[in-house]
N, CA, C and O atoms as a Tripos MOL2 file, in Angstrom:
@<TRIPOS>MOLECULE
protein
  280   279    70     0     0
PROTEIN
NO_CHARGES

@<TRIPOS>ATOM
      1 N         -21.5860   -3.7090   -6.8670 N.3       1 MET1
      2 CA        -21.9220   -2.3250   -7.1150 C.3       1 MET1
      3 C         -20.7690   -1.5900   -7.7970 C.2       1 MET1
      4 O         -21.0080   -0.7660   -8.6800 O.2       1 MET1
      5 N         -19.5320   -1.8700   -7.4080 N.am      2 ILE2
      6 CA        -18.3950   -1.1720   -7.9990 C.3       2 ILE2
      7 C         -18.3400   -1.3980   -9.4980 C.2       2 ILE2
      8 O         -17.9970   -0.4820  -10.2460 O.2       2 ILE2
      9 N         -18.6720   -2.6050   -9.9530 N.am      3 LYS3
     10 CA        -18.6370   -2.8790  -11.3910 C.3       3 LYS3
     11 C         -19.6920   -2.0490  -12.1110 C.2       3 LYS3
     12 O         -19.4700   -1.6060  -13.2380 O.2       3 LYS3
     13 N         -20.8470   -1.8340  -11.4630 N.am      4 ASN4
     14 CA        -21.8750   -0.9940  -12.0690 C.3       4 ASN4
     15 C         -21.3880    0.4420  -12.2060 C.2       4 ASN4
     16 O         -21.6570    1.0940  -13.2150 O.2       4 ASN4
     17 N         -20.6810    0.9330  -11.2130 N.am      5 ILE5
     18 CA        -20.1640    2.3010  -11.2470 C.3       5 ILE5
     19 C         -19.1010    2.4310  -12.3270 C.2       5 ILE5
     20 O         -19.0740    3.4280  -13.0480 O.2       5 ILE5
     21 N         -18.2300    1.4440  -12.4480 N.am      6 LEU6
     22 CA        -17.1760    1.4990  -13.4500 C.3       6 LEU6
     23 C         -17.7160    1.4070  -14.8710 C.2       6 LEU6
     24 O         -17.0140    1.7660  -15.8160 O.2       6 LEU6
     25 N         -18.9340    0.9390  -15.0420 N.am      7 ASN7
     26 CA        -19.5390    0.8730  -16.3680 C.3       7 ASN7
     27 C         -20.1040    2.2190  -16.8130 C.2       7 ASN7
     28 O         -20.5050    2.3600  -17.9680 O.2       7 ASN7
     29 N         -20.1430    3.2080  -15.9260 N.am      8 LEU8
     30 CA        -20.6530    4.5230  -16.3030 C.3       8 LEU8
     31 C         -19.6790    5.2040  -17.2560 C.2       8 LEU8
     32 O         -18.4660    5.0380  -17.1210 O.2       8 LEU8
     33 N         -20.1960    5.9690  -18.2180 N.am      9 PRO9
     34 CA        -19.3000    6.6590  -19.1560 C.3       9 PRO9
     35 C         -18.3460    7.6000  -18.4150 C.2       9 PRO9
     36 O         -18.7790    8.3930  -17.5790 O.2       9 PRO9
     37 N         -17.0660    7.5120  -18.7170 N.am     10 GLY10
     38 CA        -16.0760    8.3900  -18.1170 C.3      10 GLY10
     39 C         -15.5210    7.9190  -16.7860 C.2      10 GLY10
     40 O         -14.5910    8.5310  -16.2620 O.2      10 GLY10
     41 N         -16.0680    6.8480  -16.2250 N.am     11 ALA11
     42 CA        -15.5860    6.3440  -14.9330 C.3      11 ALA11
     43 C         -14.2760    5.5950  -15.1230 C.2      11 ALA11
     44 O         -14.1020    4.8670  -16.1000 O.2      11 ALA11
     45 N         -13.3620    5.7780  -14.1890 N.am     12 GLU12
     46 CA        -12.0830    5.0870  -14.2240 C.3      12 GLU12
     47 C         -11.7910    4.5090  -12.8490 C.2      12 GLU12
     48 O         -12.1470    5.0990  -11.8290 O.2      12 GLU12
     49 N         -11.1470    3.3600  -12.8270 N.am     13 ALA13
     50 CA        -10.7240    2.7680  -11.5540 C.3      13 ALA13
     51 C          -9.4630    3.4880  -11.0950 C.2      13 ALA13
     52 O          -8.5990    3.8140  -11.9090 O.2      13 ALA13
     53 N          -9.3550    3.7370   -9.7860 N.am     14 LEU14
     54 CA         -8.1530    4.3530   -9.2320 C.3      14 LEU14
     55 C          -7.0900    3.2980   -9.0190 C.2      14 LEU14
     56 O          -7.3850    2.1700   -8.6250 O.2      14 LEU14
     57 N          -5.8430    3.6770   -9.2840 N.am     15 GLY15
     58 CA         -4.7260    2.7720   -9.0190 C.3      15 GLY15
     59 C          -4.4710    2.6910   -7.5240 C.2      15 GLY15
     60 O          -5.0100    3.4870   -6.7560 O.2      15 GLY15
     61 N          -3.6620    1.7450   -7.1120 N.am     16 ILE16
     62 CA         -3.3500    1.5550   -5.6930 C.3      16 ILE16
     63 C          -2.7310    2.8080   -5.0800 C.2      16 ILE16
     64 O          -3.1510    3.1960   -3.9900 O.2      16 ILE16
     65 N          -1.7420    3.4760   -5.7240 N.am     17 PRO17
     66 CA         -1.1730    4.6880   -5.1290 C.3      17 PRO17
     67 C          -2.2180    5.8020   -4.9510 C.2      17 PRO17
     68 O          -2.2100    6.5170   -3.9490 O.2      17 PRO17
     69 N          -3.1150    5.9360   -5.9360 N.am     18 GLU18
     70 CA         -4.1660    6.9440   -5.8250 C.3      18 GLU18
     71 C          -5.1140    6.6130   -4.6810 C.2      18 GLU18
     72 O          -5.5350    7.5050   -3.9440 O.2      18 GLU18
     73 N          -5.4520    5.3350   -4.5280 N.am     19 GLN19
     74 CA         -6.3410    4.9370   -3.4450 C.3      19 GLN19
     75 C          -5.7080    5.2260   -2.0910 C.2      19 GLN19
     76 O          -6.3890    5.6680   -1.1660 O.2      19 GLN19
     77 N          -4.3940    4.9750   -1.9730 N.am     20 LYS20
     78 CA         -3.7060    5.2100   -0.7060 C.3      20 LYS20
     79 C          -3.5820    6.6870   -0.3800 C.2      20 LYS20
     80 O          -3.4780    7.0540    0.7900 O.2      20 LYS20
     81 N          -3.5910    7.5510   -1.4090 N.am     21 SER21
     82 CA         -3.4220    8.9880   -1.1630 C.3      21 SER21
     83 C          -4.7140    9.6640   -0.7240 C.2      21 SER21
     84 O          -4.6820   10.8180   -0.2960 O.2      21 SER21
     85 N          -5.8350    8.9860   -0.8190 N.am     22 ILE22
     86 CA         -7.1150    9.5780   -0.4380 C.3      22 ILE22
     87 C          -7.2680    9.5170    1.0710 C.2      22 ILE22
     88 O          -7.1070    8.4620    1.6840 O.2      22 ILE22
     89 N          -7.5840   10.6700    1.6660 N.am     23 ASN23
     90 CA         -7.8970   10.6970    3.0920 C.3      23 ASN23
     91 C          -8.8790   11.8270    3.3400 C.2      23 ASN23
     92 O          -9.0490   12.7150    2.5050 O.2      23 ASN23
     93 N          -9.5030   11.7840    4.4620 N.am     24 GLY24
     94 CA        -10.5060   12.7950    4.7860 C.3      24 GLY24
     95 C          -9.8970   14.1330    5.1530 C.2      24 GLY24
     96 O         -10.5610   15.1650    5.0540 O.2      24 GLY24
     97 N          -8.6380   14.1290    5.5780 N.am     25 GLY25
     98 CA         -8.0110   15.3770    5.9680 C.3      25 GLY25
     99 C          -8.6490   15.9500    7.2170 C.2      25 GLY25
    100 O          -9.5880   15.3670    7.7600 O.2      25 GLY25
    101 N          -8.1600   17.0570    7.6660 N.am     26 SER26
    102 CA         -8.7690   17.7240    8.8110 C.3      26 SER26
    103 C          -9.4880   18.9640    8.3220 C.2      26 SER26
    104 O          -8.9660   19.6860    7.4730 O.2      26 SER26
    105 N         -10.6340   19.2140    8.8240 N.am     27 ILE27
    106 CA        -11.4290   20.3640    8.4070 C.3      27 ILE27
    107 C         -11.6590   21.2330    9.6210 C.2      27 ILE27
    108 O         -12.3020   20.7490   10.5530 O.2      27 ILE27
    109 N         -11.2030   22.4610    9.7040 N.am     28 PRO28
    110 CA        -10.3590   23.0370    8.6650 C.3      28 PRO28
    111 C          -8.9940   22.3830    8.6700 C.2      28 PRO28
    112 O          -8.5740   21.8130    9.6770 O.2      28 PRO28
    113 N          -8.3000   22.4660    7.5440 N.am     29 PRO29
    114 CA         -6.9900   21.8170    7.4610 C.3      29 PRO29
    115 C          -5.9780   22.4650    8.3860 C.2      29 PRO29
    116 O          -6.1710   23.5850    8.8600 O.2      29 PRO29
    117 N          -4.8980   21.7430    8.6340 N.am     30 ASP30
    118 CA         -3.8290   22.2900    9.4550 C.3      30 ASP30
    119 C          -3.1190   23.4020    8.6920 C.2      30 ASP30
    120 O          -2.9350   23.3180    7.4780 O.2      30 ASP30
    121 N          -2.7270   24.4380    9.4140 N.am     31 GLY31
    122 CA         -2.0120   25.5390    8.7800 C.3      31 GLY31
    123 C          -1.4240   26.4480    9.8370 C.2      31 GLY31
    124 O          -1.7210   26.3090   11.0230 O.2      31 GLY31
    125 N          -0.6040   27.3620    9.4120 N.am     32 GLN32
    126 CA          0.0250   28.3170   10.3100 C.3      32 GLN32
    127 C          -0.9430   29.4540   10.6250 C.2      32 GLN32
    128 O          -1.9430   29.6420    9.9320 O.2      32 GLN32
    129 N          -0.6400   30.1950   11.6570 N.am     33 CYS33
    130 CA         -1.4610   31.3400   12.0470 C.3      33 CYS33
    131 C          -1.4710   32.3780   10.9280 C.2      33 CYS33
    132 O          -0.4450   32.6270   10.2950 O.2      33 CYS33
    133 N          -2.6250   32.9780   10.6900 N.am     34 ASN34
    134 CA         -2.7980   34.0370    9.6970 C.3      34 ASN34
    135 C          -2.3300   33.6220    8.3020 C.2      34 ASN34
    136 O          -1.8300   34.4560    7.5460 O.2      34 ASN34
    137 N          -2.4840   32.3650    7.9600 N.am     35 GLU35
    138 CA         -2.0570   31.8490    6.6630 C.3      35 GLU35
    139 C          -3.2920   31.3900    5.8950 C.2      35 GLU35
    140 O          -4.1880   30.7710    6.4670 O.2      35 GLU35
    141 N          -3.3390   31.6940    4.5990 N.am     36 PHE36
    142 CA         -4.4170   31.1760    3.7770 C.3      36 PHE36
    143 C          -4.1060   29.7310    3.4280 C.2      36 PHE36
    144 O          -2.9750   29.4020    3.0690 O.2      36 PHE36
    145 N          -5.1020   28.8750    3.5320 N.am     37 VAL37
    146 CA         -4.9470   27.4550    3.2480 C.3      37 VAL37
    147 C          -5.9570   27.0840    2.1760 C.2      37 VAL37
    148 O          -7.1270   27.4560    2.2610 O.2      37 VAL37
    149 N          -5.5050   26.3510    1.1700 N.am     38 VAL38
    150 CA         -6.3830   25.8750    0.1040 C.3      38 VAL38
    151 C          -6.5560   24.3660    0.2860 C.2      38 VAL38
    152 O          -5.5850   23.6430    0.5070 O.2      38 VAL38
    153 N          -7.8000   23.9040    0.1900 N.am     39 PHE39
    154 CA         -8.0830   22.4800    0.3690 C.3      39 PHE39
    155 C          -9.3100   22.1120   -0.4410 C.2      39 PHE39
    156 O         -10.0020   22.9780   -0.9760 O.2      39 PHE39
    157 N          -9.5710   20.8170   -0.5250 N.am     40 ARG40
    158 CA        -10.7200   20.3240   -1.2910 C.3      40 ARG40
    159 C         -11.9900   20.4070   -0.4500 C.2      40 ARG40
    160 O         -12.0320   19.9410    0.6880 O.2      40 ARG40
    161 N         -13.0140   21.0060   -1.0310 N.am     41 ALA41
    162 CA        -14.3320   21.0770   -0.3990 C.3      41 ALA41
    163 C         -15.3330   21.5060   -1.4520 C.2      41 ALA41
    164 O         -14.9860   22.2030   -2.4050 O.2      41 ALA41
    165 N         -16.5680   21.0900   -1.2770 N.am     42 THR42
    166 CA        -17.6050   21.5630   -2.1870 C.3      42 THR42
    167 C         -17.8870   23.0290   -1.8860 C.2      42 THR42
    168 O         -17.4720   23.5530   -0.8520 O.2      42 THR42
    169 N         -18.5870   23.6760   -2.7870 N.am     43 GLU43
    170 CA        -18.9110   25.0840   -2.5690 C.3      43 GLU43
    171 C         -19.7290   25.2650   -1.2980 C.2      43 GLU43
    172 O         -19.4910   26.1990   -0.5320 O.2      43 GLU43
    173 N         -20.6920   24.3750   -1.0700 N.am     44 ALA44
    174 CA        -21.5360   24.4790    0.1260 C.3      44 ALA44
    175 C         -20.7080   24.2840    1.3970 C.2      44 ALA44
    176 O         -20.8960   25.0130    2.3710 O.2      44 ALA44
    177 N         -19.7990   23.3130    1.3980 N.am     45 GLN45
    178 CA        -18.9450   23.0900    2.5690 C.3      45 GLN45
    179 C         -18.0440   24.2910    2.8170 C.2      45 GLN45
    180 O         -17.8570   24.7160    3.9570 O.2      45 GLN45
    181 N         -17.4950   24.8270    1.7480 N.am     46 CYS46
    182 CA        -16.5750   25.9580    1.8680 C.3      46 CYS46
    183 C         -17.2800   27.1780    2.4590 C.2      46 CYS46
    184 O         -16.7950   27.7880    3.4110 O.2      46 CYS46
    185 N         -18.4080   27.5160    1.8930 N.am     47 LEU47
    186 CA        -19.0900   28.7330    2.3160 C.3      47 LEU47
    187 C         -19.7940   28.5790    3.6570 C.2      47 LEU47
    188 O         -20.3440   29.5500    4.1760 O.2      47 LEU47
    189 N         -19.7870   27.3720    4.2290 N.am     48 ALA48
    190 CA        -20.3730   27.1490    5.5490 C.3      48 ALA48
    191 C         -19.3960   27.5140    6.6720 C.2      48 ALA48
    192 O         -19.7850   27.5480    7.8390 O.2      48 ALA48
    193 N         -18.1280   27.7890    6.3300 N.am     49 TYR49
    194 CA        -17.1610   28.1980    7.3530 C.3      49 TYR49
    195 C         -17.5260   29.5740    7.8870 C.2      49 TYR49
    196 O         -18.1310   30.3720    7.1710 O.2      49 TYR49
    197 N         -17.1670   29.8620    9.1330 N.am     50 PRO50
    198 CA        -17.4810   31.1700    9.7120 C.3      50 PRO50
    199 C         -16.8660   32.3120    8.9000 C.2      50 PRO50
    200 O         -15.7970   32.1630    8.3080 O.2      50 PRO50
    201 N         -17.5530   33.4440    8.8840 N.am     51 TYR51
    202 CA        -17.1390   34.6080    8.1100 C.3      51 TYR51
    203 C         -15.7320   35.0710    8.4770 C.2      51 TYR51
    204 O         -14.9940   35.5380    7.6090 O.2      51 TYR51
    205 N         -15.3460   34.9490    9.7540 N.am     52 ASN52
    206 CA        -14.0310   35.4360   10.1800 C.3      52 ASN52
    207 C         -12.8780   34.6470    9.5600 C.2      52 ASN52
    208 O         -11.7420   35.1220    9.5720 O.2      52 ASN52
    209 N         -13.1420   33.4450    9.0150 N.am     53 LEU53
    210 CA        -12.1090   32.6720    8.3320 C.3      53 LEU53
    211 C         -11.9980   33.0470    6.8560 C.2      53 LEU53
    212 O         -11.1560   32.5110    6.1360 O.2      53 LEU53
    213 N         -12.8460   33.9640    6.4140 N.am     54 ARG54
    214 CA        -12.8680   34.4490    5.0330 C.3      54 ARG54
    215 C         -12.9200   33.3080    4.0210 C.2      54 ARG54
    216 O         -12.0350   33.2040    3.1720 O.2      54 ARG54
    217 N         -13.9350   32.4520    4.0930 N.am     55 PRO55
    218 CA        -14.0080   31.3500    3.1380 C.3      55 PRO55
    219 C         -14.2160   31.8630    1.7200 C.2      55 PRO55
    220 O         -15.0010   32.7850    1.4950 O.2      55 PRO55
    221 N         -13.5200   31.2720    0.7800 N.am     56 ALA56
    222 CA        -13.6660   31.6440   -0.6280 C.3      56 ALA56
    223 C         -13.6110   30.3790   -1.4700 C.2      56 ALA56
    224 O         -12.6310   29.6350   -1.4440 O.2      56 ALA56
    225 N         -14.6880   30.1530   -2.2170 N.am     57 TYR57
    226 CA        -14.7120   29.0170   -3.1360 C.3      57 TYR57
    227 C         -13.9930   29.4730   -4.3980 C.2      57 TYR57
    228 O         -14.4380   30.4120   -5.0580 O.2      57 TYR57
    229 N         -12.8760   28.8140   -4.7430 N.am     58 ILE58
    230 CA        -12.0330   29.3250   -5.8160 C.3      58 ILE58
    231 C         -11.9890   28.4370   -7.0590 C.2      58 ILE58
    232 O         -11.1780   28.6690   -7.9550 O.2      58 ILE58
    233 N         -12.8280   27.4550   -7.1190 N.am     59 GLY59
    234 CA        -12.8470   26.6330   -8.3240 C.3      59 GLY59
    235 C         -13.4350   25.2750   -8.0450 C.2      59 GLY59
    236 O         -14.0300   25.0500   -6.9910 O.2      59 GLY59
    237 N         -13.2710   24.3670   -8.9870 N.am     60 PRO60
    238 CA        -13.8670   23.0470   -8.8170 C.3      60 PRO60
    239 C         -13.3280   22.3340   -7.5690 C.2      60 PRO60
    240 O         -12.2010   21.8400   -7.5520 O.2      60 PRO60
    241 N         -14.1510   22.2970   -6.5500 N.am     61 ASN61
    242 CA        -13.8260   21.6440   -5.2830 C.3      61 ASN61
    243 C         -12.5730   22.2180   -4.6230 C.2      61 ASN61
    244 O         -11.8110   21.4740   -4.0050 O.2      61 ASN61
    245 N         -12.3500   23.5050   -4.7420 N.am     62 GLN62
    246 CA        -11.2110   24.1770   -4.1130 C.3      62 GLN62
    247 C         -11.7370   25.2870   -3.2160 C.2      62 GLN62
    248 O         -12.5330   26.1210   -3.6460 O.2      62 GLN62
    249 N         -11.2900   25.2890   -1.9780 N.am     63 CYS63
    250 CA        -11.7280   26.2770   -0.9920 C.3      63 CYS63
    251 C         -10.5030   26.9000   -0.3540 C.2      63 CYS63
    252 O          -9.4890   26.2280   -0.1660 O.2      63 CYS63
    253 N         -10.5860   28.1730   -0.0210 N.am     64 SER64
    254 CA         -9.5030   28.8650    0.6500 C.3      64 SER64
    255 C         -10.0700   29.4910    1.9170 C.2      64 SER64
    256 O         -11.1290   30.1180    1.8850 O.2      64 SER64
    257 N          -9.3630   29.3200    3.0380 N.am     65 ILE65
    258 CA         -9.7530   29.9910    4.2700 C.3      65 ILE65
    259 C          -8.5010   30.5960    4.9230 C.2      65 ILE65
    260 O          -7.3790   30.1660    4.6550 O.2      65 ILE65
    261 N          -8.7100   31.5840    5.7710 N.am     66 LEU66
    262 CA         -7.6330   32.1990    6.5170 C.3      66 LEU66
    263 C          -7.6010   31.5580    7.8860 C.2      66 LEU66
    264 O          -8.6000   31.5810    8.6060 O.2      66 LEU66
    265 N          -6.4670   30.9860    8.2550 N.am     67 MET67
    266 CA         -6.3580   30.3490    9.5650 C.3      67 MET67
    267 C          -6.4490   31.4110   10.6510 C.2      67 MET67
    268 O          -6.1030   32.5710   10.4280 O.2      67 MET67
    269 N          -6.9090   31.0140   11.8060 N.am     68 ALA68
    270 CA         -7.1040   31.9410   12.9260 C.3      68 ALA68
    271 C          -5.7730   32.5340   13.3820 C.2      68 ALA68
    272 O          -4.7300   31.8940   13.2480 O.2      68 ALA68
    273 N          -5.8060   33.7560   13.9200 N.am     69 PRO69
    274 CA         -4.5740   34.3550   14.4260 C.3      69 PRO69
    275 C          -4.0730   33.6190   15.6670 C.2      69 PRO69
    276 O          -4.8510   32.9840   16.3800 O.2      69 PRO69
    277 N          -2.7870   33.7100   15.9140 N.am     70 CYS70
    278 CA         -2.1850   33.0520   17.0890 C.3      70 CYS70
    279 C          -2.4000   33.8900   18.3310 C.2      70 CYS70
    280 O          -1.9680   33.5050   19.4170 O.2      70 CYS70
@<TRIPOS>BOND
     1     1     2 1
     2     2     3 1
     3     3     4 2
     4     3     5 am
     5     5     6 1
     6     6     7 1
     7     7     8 2
     8     7     9 am
     9     9    10 1
    10    10    11 1
    11    11    12 2
    12    11    13 am
    13    13    14 1
    14    14    15 1
    15    15    16 2
    16    15    17 am
    17    17    18 1
    18    18    19 1
    19    19    20 2
    20    19    21 am
    21    21    22 1
    22    22    23 1
    23    23    24 2
    24    23    25 am
    25    25    26 1
    26    26    27 1
    27    27    28 2
    28    27    29 am
    29    29    30 1
    30    30    31 1
    31    31    32 2
    32    31    33 am
    33    33    34 1
    34    34    35 1
    35    35    36 2
    36    35    37 am
    37    37    38 1
    38    38    39 1
    39    39    40 2
    40    39    41 am
    41    41    42 1
    42    42    43 1
    43    43    44 2
    44    43    45 am
    45    45    46 1
    46    46    47 1
    47    47    48 2
    48    47    49 am
    49    49    50 1
    50    50    51 1
    51    51    52 2
    52    51    53 am
    53    53    54 1
    54    54    55 1
    55    55    56 2
    56    55    57 am
    57    57    58 1
    58    58    59 1
    59    59    60 2
    60    59    61 am
    61    61    62 1
    62    62    63 1
    63    63    64 2
    64    63    65 am
    65    65    66 1
    66    66    67 1
    67    67    68 2
    68    67    69 am
    69    69    70 1
    70    70    71 1
    71    71    72 2
    72    71    73 am
    73    73    74 1
    74    74    75 1
    75    75    76 2
    76    75    77 am
    77    77    78 1
    78    78    79 1
    79    79    80 2
    80    79    81 am
    81    81    82 1
    82    82    83 1
    83    83    84 2
    84    83    85 am
    85    85    86 1
    86    86    87 1
    87    87    88 2
    88    87    89 am
    89    89    90 1
    90    90    91 1
    91    91    92 2
    92    91    93 am
    93    93    94 1
    94    94    95 1
    95    95    96 2
    96    95    97 am
    97    97    98 1
    98    98    99 1
    99    99   100 2
   100    99   101 am
   101   101   102 1
   102   102   103 1
   103   103   104 2
   104   103   105 am
   105   105   106 1
   106   106   107 1
   107   107   108 2
   108   107   109 am
   109   109   110 1
   110   110   111 1
   111   111   112 2
   112   111   113 am
   113   113   114 1
   114   114   115 1
   115   115   116 2
   116   115   117 am
   117   117   118 1
   118   118   119 1
   119   119   120 2
   120   119   121 am
   121   121   122 1
   122   122   123 1
   123   123   124 2
   124   123   125 am
   125   125   126 1
   126   126   127 1
   127   127   128 2
   128   127   129 am
   129   129   130 1
   130   130   131 1
   131   131   132 2
   132   131   133 am
   133   133   134 1
   134   134   135 1
   135   135   136 2
   136   135   137 am
   137   137   138 1
   138   138   139 1
   139   139   140 2
   140   139   141 am
   141   141   142 1
   142   142   143 1
   143   143   144 2
   144   143   145 am
   145   145   146 1
   146   146   147 1
   147   147   148 2
   148   147   149 am
   149   149   150 1
   150   150   151 1
   151   151   152 2
   152   151   153 am
   153   153   154 1
   154   154   155 1
   155   155   156 2
   156   155   157 am
   157   157   158 1
   158   158   159 1
   159   159   160 2
   160   159   161 am
   161   161   162 1
   162   162   163 1
   163   163   164 2
   164   163   165 am
   165   165   166 1
   166   166   167 1
   167   167   168 2
   168   167   169 am
   169   169   170 1
   170   170   171 1
   171   171   172 2
   172   171   173 am
   173   173   174 1
   174   174   175 1
   175   175   176 2
   176   175   177 am
   177   177   178 1
   178   178   179 1
   179   179   180 2
   180   179   181 am
   181   181   182 1
   182   182   183 1
   183   183   184 2
   184   183   185 am
   185   185   186 1
   186   186   187 1
   187   187   188 2
   188   187   189 am
   189   189   190 1
   190   190   191 1
   191   191   192 2
   192   191   193 am
   193   193   194 1
   194   194   195 1
   195   195   196 2
   196   195   197 am
   197   197   198 1
   198   198   199 1
   199   199   200 2
   200   199   201 am
   201   201   202 1
   202   202   203 1
   203   203   204 2
   204   203   205 am
   205   205   206 1
   206   206   207 1
   207   207   208 2
   208   207   209 am
   209   209   210 1
   210   210   211 1
   211   211   212 2
   212   211   213 am
   213   213   214 1
   214   214   215 1
   215   215   216 2
   216   215   217 am
   217   217   218 1
   218   218   219 1
   219   219   220 2
   220   219   221 am
   221   221   222 1
   222   222   223 1
   223   223   224 2
   224   223   225 am
   225   225   226 1
   226   226   227 1
   227   227   228 2
   228   227   229 am
   229   229   230 1
   230   230   231 1
   231   231   232 2
   232   231   233 am
   233   233   234 1
   234   234   235 1
   235   235   236 2
   236   235   237 am
   237   237   238 1
   238   238   239 1
   239   239   240 2
   240   239   241 am
   241   241   242 1
   242   242   243 1
   243   243   244 2
   244   243   245 am
   245   245   246 1
   246   246   247 1
   247   247   248 2
   248   247   249 am
   249   249   250 1
   250   250   251 1
   251   251   252 2
   252   251   253 am
   253   253   254 1
   254   254   255 1
   255   255   256 2
   256   255   257 am
   257   257   258 1
   258   258   259 1
   259   259   260 2
   260   259   261 am
   261   261   262 1
   262   262   263 1
   263   263   264 2
   264   263   265 am
   265   265   266 1
   266   266   267 1
   267   267   268 2
   268   267   269 am
   269   269   270 1
   270   270   271 1
   271   271   272 2
   272   271   273 am
   273   273   274 1
   274   274   275 1
   275   275   276 2
   276   275   277 am
   277   277   278 1
   278   278   279 1
   279   279   280 2
@<TRIPOS>SUBSTRUCTURE
     1 MET1         2 RESIDUE 1 A MET
     2 ILE2         6 RESIDUE 1 A ILE
     3 LYS3        10 RESIDUE 1 A LYS
     4 ASN4        14 RESIDUE 1 A ASN
     5 ILE5        18 RESIDUE 1 A ILE
     6 LEU6        22 RESIDUE 1 A LEU
     7 ASN7        26 RESIDUE 1 A ASN
     8 LEU8        30 RESIDUE 1 A LEU
     9 PRO9        34 RESIDUE 1 A PRO
    10 GLY10       38 RESIDUE 1 A GLY
    11 ALA11       42 RESIDUE 1 A ALA
    12 GLU12       46 RESIDUE 1 A GLU
    13 ALA13       50 RESIDUE 1 A ALA
    14 LEU14       54 RESIDUE 1 A LEU
    15 GLY15       58 RESIDUE 1 A GLY
    16 ILE16       62 RESIDUE 1 A ILE
    17 PRO17       66 RESIDUE 1 A PRO
    18 GLU18       70 RESIDUE 1 A GLU
    19 GLN19       74 RESIDUE 1 A GLN
    20 LYS20       78 RESIDUE 1 A LYS
    21 SER21       82 RESIDUE 1 A SER
    22 ILE22       86 RESIDUE 1 A ILE
    23 ASN23       90 RESIDUE 1 A ASN
    24 GLY24       94 RESIDUE 1 A GLY
    25 GLY25       98 RESIDUE 1 A GLY
    26 SER26      102 RESIDUE 1 A SER
    27 ILE27      106 RESIDUE 1 A ILE
    28 PRO28      110 RESIDUE 1 A PRO
    29 PRO29      114 RESIDUE 1 A PRO
    30 ASP30      118 RESIDUE 1 A ASP
    31 GLY31      122 RESIDUE 1 A GLY
    32 GLN32      126 RESIDUE 1 A GLN
    33 CYS33      130 RESIDUE 1 A CYS
    34 ASN34      134 RESIDUE 1 A ASN
    35 GLU35      138 RESIDUE 1 A GLU
    36 PHE36      142 RESIDUE 1 A PHE
    37 VAL37      146 RESIDUE 1 A VAL
    38 VAL38      150 RESIDUE 1 A VAL
    39 PHE39      154 RESIDUE 1 A PHE
    40 ARG40      158 RESIDUE 1 A ARG
    41 ALA41      162 RESIDUE 1 A ALA
    42 THR42      166 RESIDUE 1 A THR
    43 GLU43      170 RESIDUE 1 A GLU
    44 ALA44      174 RESIDUE 1 A ALA
    45 GLN45      178 RESIDUE 1 A GLN
    46 CYS46      182 RESIDUE 1 A CYS
    47 LEU47      186 RESIDUE 1 A LEU
    48 ALA48      190 RESIDUE 1 A ALA
    49 TYR49      194 RESIDUE 1 A TYR
    50 PRO50      198 RESIDUE 1 A PRO
    51 TYR51      202 RESIDUE 1 A TYR
    52 ASN52      206 RESIDUE 1 A ASN
    53 LEU53      210 RESIDUE 1 A LEU
    54 ARG54      214 RESIDUE 1 A ARG
    55 PRO55      218 RESIDUE 1 A PRO
    56 ALA56      222 RESIDUE 1 A ALA
    57 TYR57      226 RESIDUE 1 A TYR
    58 ILE58      230 RESIDUE 1 A ILE
    59 GLY59      234 RESIDUE 1 A GLY
    60 PRO60      238 RESIDUE 1 A PRO
    61 ASN61      242 RESIDUE 1 A ASN
    62 GLN62      246 RESIDUE 1 A GLN
    63 CYS63      250 RESIDUE 1 A CYS
    64 SER64      254 RESIDUE 1 A SER
    65 ILE65      258 RESIDUE 1 A ILE
    66 LEU66      262 RESIDUE 1 A LEU
    67 MET67      266 RESIDUE 1 A MET
    68 ALA68      270 RESIDUE 1 A ALA
    69 PRO69      274 RESIDUE 1 A PRO
    70 CYS70      278 RESIDUE 1 A CYS
């Protein structure tokens, strides 16, 4: 299946360092109290966060939320 995917126009294989850097992360990501955190998420995932975290979709797969107060 991977060879079929790599045959798609514009598809590229990831190098070993890139593969190792991929992780699921924590959602919401770790951050300090009352700090805005930017992380990767789709628009639907981003806007599904509670209103009090002030979710904002800020671009291609970029989401910003305000971490909870301490």
